[in-house]
Every structure is written in structure tokens, then in C-alpha cells.
C-alpha positions, -999 to 999 in steps of 0.1 A, spaced: -531 180 509 -510 196 531 -492 229 502 -471 258 515 -449 256 547 -426 277 569 -411 283 599 -409 308 622 -381 317 643 -390 311 674 -399 276 659 -431 273 652 -446 256 619 -471 265 598 -488 243 572 -514 257 545 -536 234 531 -558 224 502 -596 231 514 -586 234 555 -571 264 561 -537 267 577 -522 246 608 -496 260 634 -476 239 653 -462 251 689 -440 226 703 -465 195 704 -498 214 697 -515 223 667 -538 247 662 -561 252 632 -570 287 615 -598 285 587 -619 307 571 -648 306 600 -622 312 631 -600 340 622 -591 369 593 -582 340 565 -595 349 534 -597 317 526 -597 278 529 -576 272 502 -538 279 514 -506 271 483 -484 294 502 -470 301 532 -436 329 535 -429 339 571 -414 377 567 -387 391 581 -405 409 604 -416 379 615 -451 385 598 -473 351 586 -480 357 552 -503 331 533 -513 328 497 -552 323 494 -577 315 461 -594 349 472 -558 367 475 -532 369 498 -533 379 537 -509 379 565 -509 377 603 -493 391 626 -495 373 658 -525 397 668 -543 412 637 -552 398 601 -550 416 572 -561 408 534 -550 420 510 -565 430 470 -538 419 444 -567 433 417 -550 460 406 -527 443 394 -541 436 362 -537 403 362 -573 387 363 -570 365 388 -568 363 433 -557 327 431 -521 334 442 -498 303 441 -467 312 453 -449 343 483 -416 356 479 -399 388 497 -371 405 481 -343 426 495 -365 446 494 -393 439 514 -410 441 485 -440 406 485 -443 391 455 -468 369 446 -471 343 417 -507 335 406 -519 315 380 -516 344 350 -482 362 356 -462 376 392 -481 405 415 -451 428 436 -466 444 467 -440 473 481 -462 479 510 -483 508 490 -484 499 451 -492 473 434 -474 460 404 -485 430 375 -459 411 360 -473 384 334 -463 377 293 -483 403 282 -459 434 298 -430 416 306 -402 381 292 -418 364 320 -429 328 314 -463 319 305 -484 300 329 -489 288 369 -461 306 385 -453 277 407 -432 288 430 -403 319 436 -367 319 448 -342 348 461 -306 336 452 -280 357 468 -274 387 446 -314 390 451 -326 383 421 -359 368 421 -361 332 401 -403 317 388 -411 282 383 -436 283 355 -460 260 335 -436 274 301 -399 283 316 -377 289 341 -376 334 342 -354 357 364 -363 396 377 -326 412 378 -331 448 381 -357 453 362 -347 423 333 -364 398 328 -343 366 313 -370 331 303 -349 297 305 -371 268 286 -352 243 268 -348 260 238 -321 280 252 -306 263 280 -302 225 296 -333 221 316 -350 191 309 -384 201 308 -406 238 303 -428 227 334 -414 241 359 -431 231 393 -401 239 419 -372 253 420 -342 256 453 -312 279 448 -278 259 457 -247 258 465 -219 285 441 -254 295 425 -268 262 412 -302 269 408 -322 234 411 -355 227 399 -381 204 399 -399 197 366 -425 168 350 -391 155 332 -370 148 364 -347 172 379 -324 197 366 -301 222 373 -288 255 356 -254 266 360 -259 301 342 -220 301 333 -227 274 317 -257 288 295 -243 323 287 
């Protein structure tokens, strides 16, 4: 099963899979990377990100790892205190920090320090963090099992069916559209969040 997918500026495509590691497509040739033939930390690859420096990041069941074209680096997210190593989503913010969505919250890495966010210490929605998106204003949006959360300059807000017009609380995906619209996939169908209408 194919999971995360991301493309490099040079045109190469990276695909994460369930149980078979990651694959790179360069023109018409596929190359497989797994825990046996590379530095990939696990063969369950849920998410892939190519950052602004061209480094490829992978979210695996054993935590995140990165590949700069020659060197693999594995990271330990346990200092975030979330009690899990499973990474389901990855995003990079305007400051170059990496955000990792997990089954129990969000872990942020600024290049040196790890910081964990969960419903215990923030207003992040409970449940799995299925996807992360960054909008045109640099805010981070988290598609969660129990709502849509946004992180803006240190402040959290969560949208649910109780305080907004989204169709369902189980938000499986998010895309940033024109005019700041947030398009959401949920178990109840597709929703569009227009913040001006939610005030």
C-alpha cells in the first residue's frame, strides 16, 4: 500500500509504503530503500517530505529519519514525551522547523530541541494526527481524529462539528486552497472551512 508521496525539484518522486520501505522514481527507473539495504529506520513509511534544503524526510513506525542524498540520519522522538515513535505526518514551517504528527500528538524539532504537544498540554485535538498543512500565513493545521487544530504564534484552536461547519470530526486530510480556504476530507465527506464565516 502506497502512503506518503513527495517530489524533489529535480523531478524525482519518493513514495512511502506499508511494509516495503520507500521507493524513488527517477525518470523511468525505480529504486527501493528499506531497513535492510539503507539507513531507513523501518519499512512502515507513513509520510514523506522534501524540505527546502532538498533533504528527504520519512515518517516511520520507529520515528523520523532523513536522507540528504548520501547520508541517512535517524531521530529519536521519545524526548517529546508522547509515548510513541510512530510518525504519521510531516511538515516544515516557515522557520524550517519540522513537525511530526503521531498517534498521540505532535512533535516539533527545531534542529536541536524536541517539543511535544498533546491534548494534555495544549488545545490540540485528541486522537491520531493524520496530516499537517502550512497555510500562506505560516500557520500549521493538523487534521486529527477528533477535529481540526491550528497552531498560530503559540496559540491553539480546534474546530469541531460543535463550533464550526465542518462535516465530521474525524479529519483524515487537509489541503490549503485559494483565498485561505481549508479543504478537509472526513469520514462524513468533504468540507471547506472558511474562517471568516466561523468567527
